[in-house]
N, C-alpha and C positions, 0 to 999 in steps of 0.2 A: 582596599581594594578598589582599582581601574575599573568604570567602569566602561563598557564600548557596544555600541549600537552595533549589534551582527547583522543590522540589514544593509549597511554600506561597508564595512569595512573588517573583515578576519583576518589575524596575523599565525598562521601555523607554525607552530616552534620544532626545531628539529635538531640533530647537532649538523654541522657544519660539513662532514666528509660526503666524499662525493655521492655513496652509498645512498648515504641517511637522504642528501638532496634527492636523487631520484624515487628515491622512494614518498619523501613528501611531496616530488612532484605527482606519483602515481594519484595520491590522495586526491589533490585539488584537482586532478585532473576530472575525477571522478562528483568533484562537488561542486564544480563548475554547469552543470548539468542540471543542479539541485539548485542551485543561488543565484541571484544577481548581483552580491555584497563580491565586493574587490577580495578577493584571497592572494594574500603575501606570505611569502616563504620567508621565514626568522629565524636564520641559522644560529645559536647561540653555543657559547662557551661552555666543555664541560670539566670537573675536575678531572677526569678519566682523560680525556685528550688531552690533557697536558703533563699528566703522570705514565713514567714507565711501567709495564705491566708487573716488573717485580713488587712495585710498592702499591698496588691497589689495592693488596688483602684481600680481606672474605668477603667487602664491600664492592667485589669488582660489578656487576649489575648498578648499583645506583650509583656510582661515580660514575656511566656514562647517562645514566636519566635522572638522579635524584635533583640536578639545577636546574633541568629542563620543566621536571615536574613542579619547581617550588616557585617557577616562574608564569606557569602556570595556575598555581593554585593561589598565587597573588594578583591574578589577572592583566600581566604584562605582556599576556598570550592568551588566544582565545582555543588554544588546543593544541595537542603536541601529539605528533608522530613519532613511533615507538617500532623498531623490530619487539615482535610479542617474546622472544625468547631474553631480552634483555631486561623483561620486566619483572622486578622480584613478587612473590607468591602475596607478600603481603603488600596491595596499593595504599597510597596515603590517605586515609577516608576524608577526604575533601575533594575527591579525583575519583572520575567511574570510566570505565575502557566504553566509552561512547559508539566505536564500530570495529569491526574486524572483517573489513574488504575480501571480497574471496581468495582463499591462499595462493603463495605463489608456487611453484616448485620446490618441493619441500627434500630433495634429494641432493645426498654431496656428490660430488662430479671432478676428474680427475681433470688435470692440466696438465698436460705432456708434451717435454720438450721437443721429442722426436715423433709425436703420433702418436704413443701406444699406449696399449689398453694396461690398465696393472698385471694383469695377465702374459703378456709379451714380455714383459719388462726383462732383463736380465738378474741372476742373483747380484744381490749387492748396492740393487739400485737404491739410488737416495731419495725419497718424495719428504716434502714438505707440508708439515701443518700444525696449524697453533691449537688443537684442540688433544686431549689426553682421551677422549671419545674415539675418535677419528683414527688416532694414532693406534690403537686399542683393537679395533675393528679389523685396520687393518692391516696390521702383525697376525689375530687371526688368520686372513685369507692369504697370508705371504711373509709368512717369519723368514725367508733370506732375504728378504732388504731390509733400509735402515729409515728408520722415520725419525725426519729429524725436526727442531723447533723454527718454527717458521711463522713470525705475528707481521702484525703490521694493518694496513688499510689492504683495501683486496689489491689496489695499483702499485701497494708494493709489493705485498706477497708474488705478486706474478712479476715485477721487476726482479725480483730477489732470485725466482729460479735462475735464469740464469750469473746475476752476481756469483751467487753461491755454487752457482754448477750443478745442480740439480735436476734428479731425472725427469724431475714435477713436484705439484701439489696438487691438495685436495682443498678444494670449497667449497662452499655452497652454492647449486646451480641457481637457485634466486636471485643470490644477491651477482653472479656474472651477466644474465639475463637482464638484470635490470638495469645495469651499467651499460647495456650492449653488446657484450663479452660472448654470448652465448658461442658465440663460434668456436671459441676457443676452447671450450669444454671437448676433451679426450673420450671421454666414458663418463656417463652418469649409473652411478648406482641404483642398483635398486633399494625400498625403504628393505629389504630381508636383508641382504648384504651388509649394509650397510646400513643401521639405524637410524635413523636422522635426528638431531639436539630436540627437545622440546620445543612446538610452536616453530622446529625453523620454517621461512619461506612464509612466514604470517605477520603480517602489520596489524597493530595495535594504534587508534584514535581516541589519545585522551581528552577528558571532558572536567572542566567544575561539575561537581554532582548538584550544584542547583540552579544548571545553564541549560535550562528547561528548552530555550531558543535553538540552542548549537546542541543541543542534544538531539531534538527532534528533526536538526538536518541529517545529523551524524545516520539514523537509523534508517537515511535510502542507501546508505550506502554499507549497510551491513549484510553480510553473507552468515544466515541462521547456521548453515551447516560447517563453515570455517568456527564458528564461535561457541560449537558446541566439541569440536575436536582440540579448539585449546584451551576447553574448561577440562577437556578430561586427562590431555597430557601436563595441566599445570598439576592435577589432583594426582595423578601418576606420581609425579615430578616431586612436590610435597608431602607424600605418604611414603616416598621412600629418604624423605629428606638430605637428596642429594643436591650438591651445587656446581660450579665450574669445576672443582675439581676429582670429581665423580665421573667416570666413562662412563655416563650412562645415557641412554636414547629412548624417546619413546614418540611416537606415530599414533594417530585417528585419524579413521574417516565415516565420511556416513552415506551411503544410499539405501534410498527406497526407504529412511525412517531406520535403519540395522546401524551398527557401529562397530565396527571392528576395530582392533587396538593391540599394537606390539610394542612390545618395552625389554628393555637390555639394560644389564650392569655388568660389567666385564672389569678386569683385572686388566693394569695402564696393560701390561706388556701384552696384552691376548693371549697368555696362556689358558685363562680359565675364562667362564660368562655362566650366565643365569638368563634365558629367554623364557617371557611368556604370551601365547597370545589370546587374547578374549576377544569373546561376539556377546552384542543385548542390543537392546532398543535403546533408540536414542535419545530416552525421554529425560536421562538423569546421567548427566555425561561425567559426571567429578564421581560418582558412585562406583559407574566403568572403571575410573580410572583407578581410585583408591582398589577396586579388587585387582587388576591390574596389580598392581605395586606389592601387593600382598601375596598375589602365584608368584613375581619374581624371588619375591622375598623367599618362598618355602621352599623353588625350585637350586639355591644358593645362592642368590643374594644376598643377603643377609649376612652371611659369612664372608662373602665378598668384600664386601662394603663397611664391615667390622674389619678388615686386613688392612683397609685403604686409610679409614681414618682412626686406625691404633684403637 
């Protein structure tokens, strides 16, 4: 392992996409107020960036995070910035999540070519999304529109709206805002209308488990409420056993020590869904997340998931 003097220089690893770099910059800007060390963003190529989506298989998340995590574990970088929703439930034993900065906007947002809201769009409108979760919930709101496959980085998806003659696309509000494109949002859906992806809008900064100096530094930018919410949402997803192919959403928030969480599992075509809400003390967010998952299962989620995964 390469040893680094964290007092002098810290390498912050991330993917090379525009959004990943913007997110790393957010973390670096927070850390600059906490240390005199030089902070250098180190873009890294991942196997996920090199493969088309249909070749990612069941390891879609680790395809984007695994190479960066390996670089961190081997000491080639000092910390790694990920979107929390991309981190697998089981983390490499050599690594820990050192900080969860204050969460960004968790909502989904519509970007419309004509400036319309979803309700204002005409029958047969074509909406693009890369998410089965978004597709199922959009169709539940508007069964008379068509949802089409739309993949790629944020800038690619925005460009394809015009290229493919789409009426709009649904993306993460936080991603648009972090890229300075928030003004393009025609509509931001409430978390009840479109239950967000687990940990949408949340960043995770990883460090090596034994790197006490870096972990102490990261502790200063950790937001306890964001960490608690992410632990609840990740426990919810883990208890359900969901993956990127399951239309599942979960969102938790903390107010004055009380945690509220909402979860949903839906049929991919929006014909059926099971949702539940739970509330309790925020001192055991993982238990609350597991309880939310059980409530969703009892309300039909188990049946829906059985039909999806066969």
